[in-house]
ROLO-142186 format. One record per atom (N, C-alpha, C): x, y, z; residue in three letters. Coordinates in pm, whole numbers, plus 50000, padded with zeros to 5 digits. Example, Ala and Ser with C-alpha at 12.3 -4.5 7.8 and 13.67 -1.06 7.14 Angstrom:
<paros>
513194943150780ala 512304955050780ala 513204967050780ala 512854977550708ser 513674989450714ser 512905000350787ser 
</paros>
This chain:
<paros>
159136428031104met 160326428231019met 161206416331050met 161706409730949thr 162476397530970thr 163896400731018thr 164566390231067thr 165946391731113thr 166846397031003thr 166636392330878asp 167476396430767asp 167366411230737asp 166266417430774thr 166056431530744thr 166036440030870thr 166486434530981ala 166436441931107ala 167306454331104ala 168346454531018asn 169226466131015asn 168516478530964asn 167316477130909leu 166576488830865leu 165816495630978leu 165926490731098ser 165226497131209ser 166166501031322ser 167446499431302asn 168396502031409asn 169116515331391asn 169076524331493pro 169886536431487pro 171336532831510pro 172306541531488pro 172146555131436pro 172056555431285pro 172306567331226cys 172216569031082cys 173066558731009cys 172536553730897gln 173216543530819gln 173186547030671gln 174006539930595leu 174136542530452leu 173186533630373leu 172526539530275tyr 171536532930190tyr 171956536030046tyr 172496526229977leu 172966528529840leu 171876525629738leu 171926532729628ile 171056530429514ile 171946527829394ile 171606517929314thr 172436514829199thr 172436526429100thr 173486527629020pro 173436537028907pro 172286532928815pro 171776542328733pro 170636539028647pro 170946528428542pro 172206527328503ile 172636517128408ile 173876510228463ile 173866497028467ile 175026489628516ile 175376478528417ile 176616474528424lys 177086463128346lys 177646452728441lys 177106440728428ile 177606429528506ile 178656422628418ile 179896419828465pro 180306419628606pro 180976432228658pro 181066442828576asp 181776454928621asp 181166460428749asp 179836461028754phe 179196466428874phe 179446457528995phe 179556444628973cys 179826435629085cys 181146439229153cys 182126442929074glu 183416447029131glu 183266460129208glu 182476469329153gln 182216481829224gln 181506479229356gln 180516470429353leu 179756467329473leu 180626460729579leu 181476451429537lys 182396445029632lys 183286455429698lys 183786464729619ala 184646475229674ala 183876483829773ala 182626487229739ala 181816495529830ala 181596488429963ala 181266475729958leu 180996468230081leu 182256466230163leu 183386465730098asp 184656464730170asp 184976477630245asp 184306488530206gly 184566501430270gly 183866503330403gly 182916494830436gly 182226496230564gly 180756493130553gly 180016496630657ala 178606492630669ala 177746498930560ala 176956490530495val 175936494930401val 174656487730441val 173696495230494ala 172476489030549ala 171576483630439ala 171486490930328ala 170536487130225ala 171056490830088ala 170576483529989leu 170876486529848leu 169576485729770leu 169246496629703gln 168046496829619gln 168456494629473gln 167826484929410ile 168096482029269ile 167146490529186ile 167726500429119arg 166926509929041arg 167466510128898arg 166896501728814leu 167376499928676leu 166216501828579leu 165696513828574lys 164486516528497lys 164666514728347lys 165906515528299gln 166136514428156gln 166456500128113gln 166406490828205ser 166756476928176ser 165496468328161ser 165636457428088ser 164526448028073ser 164346440228202ser 163186434128219asp 162926426228339asp 163946414928354asp 164266408428242asp 165246397428248asp 166606402428293asp 167016413928241asp 168316419428280asp 168316423528427asp 167196428928474ile 167096432728615ile 167216420328704ile 166536409728665cys 166576397428745cys 167986391428746cys 168666391628632gln 170036386528627gln 170966394828713gln 170816408028705ala 171646416828786ala 171356414828934ala 170086413228969thr 169696411329108thr 170296398629165thr 170286388029087glu 170866375329133glu 172346377029166glu 173056383929079ala 174486386129103ala 174706395129225ala 173876405329238ile 173986414629351ile 173726407629484ile 172696399329487met 172346392329610met 173446382629653met 174106376729559glu 175206367729591glu 176346375129660glu 176596387229616ile 177686395429673ile 177306400829810ile 176076405429825thr 175676412129949thr 175296402730062thr 175006390230029lys 174536380730130lys 175426379930253lys 176746378830240pro 177586377930361pro 177566390530447pro 177146401730388phe 177176414430460phe 175846417830527phe 174786410030498gly 173496412630559gly 172816425130508gly 173196429830391thr 172606441830334thr 171176439030288thr 170236447630324thr 168866446330280thr 168776450430133thr 168166441930051ile 168046444729908ile 166606448329875ile 166436459929812leu 165106464829777leu 165016467229627leu 163856464529570met 163596467129430met 162856480429416met 163276488529323asn 162606501229300asn 161316499029221asn 160216503929274asp 158936505129203asp 158166492129178asp 158826480929170arg 158226468929113arg 158046457729216arg 156886457329283pro 156626446129374pro 156676432629304pro 156266432229176asp 156276419529104asp 157696414229086asp 158626423229051leu 160016418829037leu 160656416129172leu 160236423529274ala 160756420929408ala 160426406629451ala 159206402629424lys 158776389029460lys 159456378729372lys 159526381229243lys 160126371729150lys 161596369529181lys 162306380229217cys 163746379429241cys 164076375229384cys 163086375529472gly 163316371329608gly 164106381129694gly 163956394029664val 164656404029745val 163856406929872val 164386415629957asp 163786418030089asp 162546426830084asp 162406434629977gly 161256443529973gly 161306452929854gly 160556463729865val 160396472829752val 160326487229800val 160816496229715his 160626510529740his 159646515629636his 158566522029681ile 157536526729589ile 157406541929594ile 157186547629475gly 156956561929463gly 155476565129466gly 155176577829458gln 153786582029463gln 153016578829335gln 153736576229226gln 153076572529100gln 153156557529073gln 153656549929169asp 153806535529151asp 152646528229219asp 152846515329245ser 151846507729320ser 151586514429454ser 150366513329503ser 150076518829635ser 150726510129742ser 150846515829861tyr 151396508029972tyr 150546495529997tyr 149246497230001asp 148366485830029asp 148516474829925asp 148646478629798gln 148836468729692gln 150156461229710gln 151206468829740ala 152536462829758ala 152536453529879ala 151926457629988arg 151906449330109arg 151086436630086arg 149956438030020ser 149126426429992ser 149856416429903ser 150626421629809phe 151316413029714phe 152546406429776phe 153296413729859leu 154566408829911leu 154466402430049leu 153406405330122gly 153236399130252gly 153756407330368gly 153506402730490pro 153796410830610pro 155276412530641pro 156126403730591asp 157546404330628asp 158396412730533asp 157836416830421ala 158596424730324ala 158856438830377ala 159996444330342val 160306458230372val 159716466930262val 158886476530299ile 158276485430201ile 158536499830243ile 159256506930157gly 159516521030180gly 158726529430082gly 158396541730122val 157516550230041val 158146564030023val 158196568429898thr 158606582129867thr 157556591929917thr 157996601929992cys 157056611830045cys 157456626130009cys 158476627529924his 158916640729876his 159216650029995his 158506661130004asn 158676670330117asn 157376671930195asn 156526661630188ser 155166662730241ser 154996656130377ser 154586663830474lys 154266658330605lys 153036649330596lys 152066653530515his 150836645630501his 151126631830443his 151886631430333leu 152186618530271leu 152976609430365leu 153896615330441ser 154716607230530ser 153916601530646ser 153036609530704ile 152196604630814ile 151256593830764ile 150696595930645thr 149806585830586thr 150546572730565thr 151756573430509ala 152546561330485ala 152866554130615ala 153236561730717ala 153556555630846ala 152336548930908ala 151196555530899glu 149976549830956glu 149556537130883glu 149866536330754gln 149526524330677gln 150436512630712gln 151636515830763gly 152556505130801gly 153876505030729gly 154206515730656ala 155476516230583ala 156646514030678ala 157666507230629asp 158856504430710asp 159796516330714asp 159696525130616tyr 160416537830620tyr 159766547530524tyr 160016560330545val 159566570630452val 160796577730398val 160746581730272ala 161886588330208ala 161526602730176ala 162366611930221phe 162176626230197phe 163266631230100phe 162886641030018gly 163866647029930gly 163196654329814gly 163976660229727ala 165426659929727ala 165976671229814ala 167046668029887phe 167636678029975phe 168626686929902phe 169226681829798phe 170196689429721phe 170006686229573phe 170496694829484pro 170416691729341pro 171136678629310pro 170566670929218ser 171106657829186ser 171336656329036ser 172426650029000thr 172696647028860thr 172076633728818thr 171586626128915thr 171046612828887thr 169596613228845thr 168816621628911lys 167376621928886lys 166856636028908lys 166056640828813his 165426653828831his 164386652928942his 164476661929038ala 163546661829151ala 162546673329138ala 161276669729145ala 160226679829134ala 160056687529264ala 160526682029375thr 160366688429505thr 161726689829574thr 161816699629661arg 163006701529743arg 162586700829890arg 163386694129969ala 163106692730112ala 164216699430193ala 163876703430313glu 164826709830403glu 165116700730522glu 166266702730583ala 166676694230695ala 165706695130812ala 165016706330825asp 164036707730934asp 162946697130927asp 162656692330805leu 161646681830790leu 162106668830857leu 163376665730844leu 163926653930911leu 163876655531063leu 164176667431109lys 164146670131253lys 162726668431307lys 161756674131237trp 160356672731277trp 159976658031285trp 160316650431181trp 159956636331177trp 160626628531290trp 161886631231311his 162656624031413his 162076626331553his 161536638031576glu 161036641531709glu 159676635531740glu 158896632331635ile 157516627831662ile 157226613531619ile 158106607431536met 157786594431479met 158896584231507met 158516571431507val 159496560831526val 159826553831393val 158996555831291val 159276550031160val 160526556831103val 161506549131055pro 162746555131005pro 162536564130884pro 163426573830870ser 163406582830754ser 164656580730670ser 164476581930540val 165576581330445val 165686594930377val 166866600830383ala 167126613330313ala 167736610230177ala 167246616830072ile 167696613829937ile 167806626629855ile 168696626429758gly 168796637529665gly 170076645329675gly 171056642229590gly 172276650029582gly 173156649429704gly 173066639029783ile 173826638129908ile 175276634529881ile 176176642129939thr 177606640029923thr 178296640130059thr 179586637330059his 180356638030182his 180366652230238his 180306661930149glu 180416675830192glu 179126681230252glu 177976675930215asn 176716682030261asn 175876673030352asn 176346661030381cys 175486651430454cys 175376654230604cys 176316661730660ser 176336663530806ser 175046669730860ser 174516679430787ser 173296686030835ser 172116676530840ser 172096666830750leu 170996657030746leu 171126647030860leu 172356643130889ile 172596633730998ile 172216640131132ile 172666652331154thr 172376658931282thr 170896662431294thr 170206663831181ala 168766666731185ala 167956654431222ala 168566642431208gly 167866630431251gly 167576620231143gly 168186621631025ala 167986611630920ala 168466598030969ala 167666587830946asp 168066574230984asp 168926567830876asp 168716572030751phe 169496566630639phe 169826577730541phe 170996576630480leu 171396585430371leu 171366577230243leu 170496580830150ala 170426573930021ala 171386580729924ala 172326572929874val 173426578529796val 173586570929665val 173886578429560val 174136572229429val 175536576329382val 175636587529313ser 176886591429247ser 178026594229345ser 177696598329468ala 178756601329565ala 179556588929603ala 179026577229573val 179766564729593val 180276559129460val 179376557329364trp 179766550529239trp 180676558929152trp 180626572129167asp 181476581029086asp 182566587729169asp 182816582829287tyr 183806588929375tyr 185196587429312tyr 185936598329300pro 187226597829230pro 188206587529286pro 188176585329417asp 189116576029480asp 188566561929494asp 187396559329435gly 186846545929437gly 185766543829541gly 184976533529519glu 183806530729602glu 184166527329746glu 185246520029764cys 185666516029899cys 185916528329986cys 186686537729934lys 186996549730011lys 185776558630028lys 184886558329930ala 183666566329940ala 182806561730057ala 182566548630066val 181766543130175val 182476545130309val 183776543030311arg 184536545030435arg 184406559330483arg 184466568630390his 184376582930426his 183006586130484his 181946581130420phe 180586583530472phe 180456577830613phe 180936565830634asn 180826559730766asn 181646567030871asn 182776572530831gln 183566580430925gln 182806592930969gln 182156599530873ile 181366611330906ile 180226607730999ile 179516596830966ile 178396592531049ile 178866589231190ile 179946581631201asn 180456577531332asn 180916589431414asn 181576598931349asn 182056610831421asn 180896619031477asn 179816620131401leu 178666628131446leu 177826620731549leu 177976607631557asn 177176599831652asn 177916597331783asn 179126602131794gln 179876600031918gln 179366609232029gln 
</paros>
């Protein structure tokens, strides 16, 4: 893993943001700036499934310009081809997307590649053995952002934390009110969407609040 993406392997629990499904530049740029001003954000996944490739690349360029001073790892959802074209740090792949081996072969040894593993111990162990940089479990709670076919329990994070060194990402309906159980169970990252971008008091306070919770539980 390169120096630029080293924050994806460092404990304790960290924040992993995912873009809203639809964004408007420059409005989202202002939201992102506010979020980063709120505190540490280890990673940002660009997930714009309803946008054209050109629009995704334009948005990615603007996002990378904003996040560069903060050292945030930028990942592309599903698309190793766009990850390479846009020059981001890596890709997050689902079980119906490119295989891990295909993504690694295409992006090279230094790219960060995360794999969706739902609530499956088998899928997560397989991904880790192949060389995934992290595995993502979920959904832990109901989500308004994406319908989840599977539900995961915090015990899965605890099991993973006790036996594996590959980081875990918890995803699915995570809010300030319910994240504590995931942190104490051993999640390395909290993947968050609406709890930051739709936070009533703004993105800055949303990120600050998450980091306060994480820091308090890690003391």
